[in-house]
N, C-alpha and C positions, 0 to 999 in steps of 0.2 A: 728358223736358222739355227743349226746345231754347231757349225764350225765357222770361224772367221779367218780369212787369210787374204789380206790386202795391204796396200801401202797408202798411208795418209800423210798429208803435209802438216808439219807443226806450224801453228800460227803464233804471232807475237802481238799481244795486246797490252798496252801500258807497261811494257817492260817485263811481262810475264809470258812464258811459253804455254800455249793452249793446244790441246789435242781433243778433237770432238769424238765422243763415243758413238758407236753405231746405234742407230735408233732402234732397230729390231732387237738387238741384244738388250738394250735398256728396257724395252717393253716386256720381253720375256722375263727379266729379272726384277720387274716392278721398280725400276729406277726412274725417278723424275727429279725436278728441281728440289734441292734440299736433302736428297737421299745421300746416304753415306756409302762409300766403297772402301775396300781394303786394297792398299797398294804395296807391293813388295818388289824389290829390285835386287838383281845380282849381276854384277858386271854389265854386259850389254843387254840384258833382258829386264823388262819391266812387266809385271803381271797385275791385273786388276780383277777384283772379285766383289760381288755384291756383299755388303756387310750383313744384311738381314737375309740369311739363307733359309730360315725356318727349320722346322724339324720334320723332314720328309720321312714318311713311313713306307717301308717296302712290304708289299703284300706277297705272300708265298702260299699258293694252294697246295696242300699236302695230301690230298686224297690218294694220289698214285705213288706216294713215297713210301719205301720201306725204311727200316731203322737205319741201315747203312747209308742210303742216299740222302736221307734227311740230315744225318750227322755231317756228311761232307758238304752239303749245301749250306748248313748253318756255319760251318767253319769258314767256308768261302765268303759268306756275307760278313762274318766277323773280321776276317783278314782285310776285306775291302773297305772296312771302316764305317759300315752303316750303323746308325745309332738306334733306329726303331724298326723292328721287324714284326709284322703281324702274320701269324700262321693261321690259315683259314681252311675250313673243310665244309663240304656241302652237307655233311652229316654231323652229328654230335661227336666230339673228340673223346674217345674212350680213355679209361684210366691208364691202360697200358701205354698208350701213346704219350700221355701227359708225363708218365714216369720216365719214358725214353727221353723226352725233351729236357726234363730236369737233369737227367744223367749226362746229357750232352753239355748242358750249360755249366756243369761243374768243371769241365775242361776249358771253357771259354771265360776266363776271368774278366770281370767288368760287365758281363751280361747278367740280367736277372729278369724273372717274370714279373711284369708290372701289373698286368690285368688279365683275367681269364673270363671267357664266356662259354656257352654250351658248344659253340662251333668255332671258337678262335682262342688263340693265346698270343698276347702282346708282350714282346720282349724289348727291353730298353737297356741302353748303356747306363750303368750306375757309376762307373769311374771314367772320367773324361781325360785324365792326365796320368801318364805312366812314365817312369824314369827310364829313359833309353839306356843310359849308362849302367844303371843297376841291373837291368835285364841282361845286358851284354856280359857283365861280370858274373852274374849268376850262371849264365850259360857256359862260359869257358871254365869257371871254377869247378862246376859239376863234371865237365868233360875231363879235365886234368886230374880230378880225383879218380875217375874211372881208369885213366891211363896208369896211375900209380897202383891202383888195385890190381890191374892186369899184370904189372911187373911182379908184385908181391906173390900172386898166385903162380906165376911161371917159376919163380925162384923156389917156391914151396914144392913144385913138381920136380924141379931139378934135384933138390936136396932129399926128395922122397919122404918128406915129413908126413906123419899120419894126420889126417884131417877128419873131423867129425862130419860125416855125410849129411846128417840132419842140419847142421849149421850151414853147409853149402846150399842145401835145398832151400832153406829159409831165406838166405841172402839172395839167391837167384830169383826166387819167386816174388819176393817183397821189395827189398832194398834196391836191387838192380833195376826192377821195373819202375820204381819210384824215381830214381835218378834219371832214367831215360825219359820218363814223362815230364819231369821238371824242365829238361832241356827242350822237349817238344813244345811245351807251353810257352816258355820264354821266346822261342823262335816265332811262334804264332803272334805273340804280343808285339814283337819287333816289326813283323810284317804289317800288322794292323796299324801301328804308329806311322810307318812309312807311307801306307796308302792314304792315311788321313792327312799327312803332311803334303802329299802330292795334290790332294783335292781340296784342301782348305787353307787358304792363304793366311787366315788368322792364327794358325799354328806356326810358331817360329822355333825351329829346332836349334837355331844358332850355329848350324853347321853348313859348310859349303855343300851344295847338292851332289857334287862328284864324290866327296868324302862320304856323305850319308849313304849313297847307293852302294859304295864299296863295303861300308860297315854292315849293311843288310846282307850282302853276299857272303861276308865272313860268318854272319850268324847262321845262314843256311848251311854252310860247310861244316860248322861246328856240330850241327845236329846230325849231319851225315856221318861224321867221324864217330860220334857217340853210338850210332847204330852198329857200326863195324866193331867198335871196342866191346860193346855188349855181346855181340855174337862170338867174338874171339874169347871173351870171358866164359861164355857158356861151354865152349869147346874145352877150354883148359879145366874148368870145374866139373866136367862130366866124369862119369865113372870109366868111360873108355880111355885107356891110357895110350900115350904115344911119347916117344923119347925125344928130349932136347939134347943137342950137343952143347954142354954147359958153357964152354969157353966162347963158342961162336954165337950162341944165342945171347949171351951177356954183352958181347960187342954190339950186336944188333939192337938190343934194348938200350944200351948206352947212347947209340945214335938217335934212337927214338926219343929218349929223355932229353938229349941235348937240343934237338929240334923243338920239342914242346916247350922247354924252358926258355929258349930264345924267343919263340913266338909269344909266349905268355908275358915275358918281360916287355917286349915292344908293343904288344897290344895294350897292356896295362898303362905303359907310358903314354901311348896315343890317347887313350880314353881320358886320362888326366889332362892332357893338353887341350883336347877339343871340348870337354865338358866342364872343366873347373871354372868357377866364377872368381877365383882368387887371382891376384896379380902374379904372373909367372914368367919365368925366363923362357923365351922362345927358343926352339931348336936352331942351332947354328948350321950352316951348310956343311961344315966339317963333321958335325955329329950325325947329320942325316946321311952323309956319304958313308960313314962307318956302319950305321944301321943297315943301309942298303947292301953293303958288302957282306955283312953277316947273314942277312936274309938270302942273298944270292947264293952263298955257300951251301945253305940248306937245300935250295932248289937243285943245285949242281950235284948233290950227293944222292939223288933219287936212284940212279942206276946202281951205284955202289951198295946202297941199302938193300936193294932187291937181291943182289948177289950174296951178301952176308946172310940174309934171311934164309935163302935156300940152303946154304951150307950149315946153318944152325938147327934145321928141322930134321926130324926123323921120318918124314914122309906124311905130312898132313896138308894136302893142297888147299882145303877149305880154310884152315887156320892161316896159311901163307897168304891166301887171297885177302882175307880181312885185314891182316897187318899191313900188307902192301897198300891197300886202299887207304888205311889210316895215314901212312907216311905220304902218299900221293896227295891226299887232301890237305895235310899240313903244308906241303910245298905250295899248294894253291893259295892258302892263307898268306904264306910268305910273299907271294906275288902281289896279292891285293894290298898287303901292308906296304910293299915297296911303292905301289901306285899312290897310296895315301900320303906317305912321307914325301914323295916327289912333289905331289900337289901342294903340300904345306909350304914347301920352299918356293915353288913357281908362283903361287898366289901372292907372295909378298913382293915379288918383283913387278907385278902388274899395277 
């Protein structure tokens, strides 16, 4: 029995309400008299899970895997929240493959090689708890630093200041990649936490599921924005020159800055609201109404932003594409923030 979908009657015995658990489900999960279960409820939903889940090990046969497919398979298992992974081979695992595995694990924080044999490598989770708020802040702080850097480089191009090409190359190859990787890693960890929360009732994020799912979506979008900002930076920093119309591009960048500052402010405020353990003053309906209005203004300026951007460029469609996508994704975040702030108000009325 893999799935259960049925209606059962609640019994009353000596003043207490009793609901009988399905026998097949209890048998599969080794639940008998005296066993403990985890119970978690939210509004109209009540969930039950066996308290003793054991440490299941996932076996992955790697004989037919190349380096790229092994990398993405391990990333998938990481994101899905598995704690123990045993990589097996019919033959002895060579030194090159072991090095590849270690290289992949550097990208998956919280995983480490626990045990090795001639034809297997056992990977285990070494960190069981990660701060979701800290990861979100790390992700958006890195992104908005990239946005600031983009503006600085464009203004440098407008003023035609001489720039050391070697410094540009060094930043592009090292710091830029490092910032982009930090955002990627934070997003993977957030997805992993979310998967574990969905499959393990013993983990209590302390957040309404609707809000949590929107937070994860915002994390995904932040990573996509970073990809476009990085590509736009590469274009601006390249030796190939193209002209900006200084007044028009400045207006466009002002609009981009305004949107990013509003979103940063309300995202920061939101994280403090939903994660802080301190006693805090809850948002009033008037304050939420004002926040939603400001976020809606950003969404409504999408078309105007595109028009300003076209007027401010000297004919670089690829750069225009990346900046357009950056603003489009910012408006997507604004919409998700409106959903979350609306939920914060509605949930207090129920």
